[in-house]
C-alpha positions in Angstrom: 0.0 0.0 0.0 1.3 3.4 -0.9 0.9 5.3 2.4 1.9 8.6 0.8 -1.3 8.3 -1.3 -3.5 8.7 1.9 -2.2 12.0 3.1 -5.0 12.6 5.7 -5.1 9.0 7.1 -3.6 8.3 10.5 -0.4 6.3 9.8 -0.7 4.3 13.0 -4.2 3.2 12.2 -3.2 2.2 8.6 -0.3 0.1 10.0 -2.7 -1.6 12.4 -5.0 -2.5 9.5 -2.1 -3.8 7.5 -1.2 -6.2 10.3 -4.6 -7.9 9.7 -5.1 -8.3 13.4 -8.8 -7.4 13.0 -9.2 -10.8 11.2 -7.7 -12.7 14.0 -10.2 -11.0 16.4 -13.1 -11.8 14.0 -13.8 -8.1 13.5 -15.1 -6.3 10.5 -13.9 -3.0 9.2 -15.8 -0.4 7.3 -14.0 2.2 5.1 -15.9 5.5 4.9 -15.0 8.7 3.1 -15.6 10.7 0.0 -14.8 9.6 -3.4 -11.1 9.5 -4.3 -9.5 9.2 -0.9 -8.2 5.7 -1.3 -10.8 3.4 0.3 -10.8 0.9 -2.6 -7.0 1.1 -2.8 -6.7 0.3 0.9 -9.3 -2.5 0.7 -7.4 -4.2 -2.2 -4.1 -3.8 -0.4 -5.5 -5.5 2.7 -6.9 -8.2 0.6 -3.6 -8.7 -1.1 -1.8 -8.9 2.3 -4.4 -11.4 3.5 -3.9 -13.7 0.5 -0.2 -13.5 1.0 -0.9 -14.7 4.6 -2.9 -17.6 3.3 -6.3 -16.1 4.1 -9.2 -16.4 1.7 -10.7 -13.1 0.7 -13.7 -11.8 -1.2 -14.0 -8.3 -2.6 -17.4 -6.8 -3.3 -18.9 -3.3 -3.5 -21.5 -2.0 -1.1 -24.0 -2.0 -4.0 -23.3 -5.6 -4.8 -23.5 -6.6 -1.2 -26.9 -5.0 -0.8 -28.2 -6.7 -3.9 -27.0 -10.1 -2.6 -28.6 -9.5 0.8 -31.9 -8.3 -0.9 -31.9 -11.4 -3.1 -31.3 -13.7 -0.1 -34.1 -12.1 1.9 -36.5 -12.4 -1.1 -35.7 -16.1 -1.5 -36.2 -16.8 2.3 -39.4 -14.7 2.3 -40.9 -16.2 -0.9 -43.9 -18.5 -0.4 -42.9 -22.2 -0.8 -45.9 -23.0 -3.0 -47.0 -25.7 -0.6 -50.5 -25.8 0.9 
């Protein structure tokens, strides 16, 4: 990860994320901020580090995640067709 890219990000926090310790603690992270600040860049970098550490990863966008959740709820809520 190019830390010089994220000029406003706290370096200590970025280093902590890079350690992937949140994965060991079974914690999630949410990256928030305006367009163009490096959220996707950071997410991909953490995914890359995780793969290098032998951890399976999955990358998705918030829009795709909401679509998947909506579809899953629709399937569960759909009538089974049985009487």
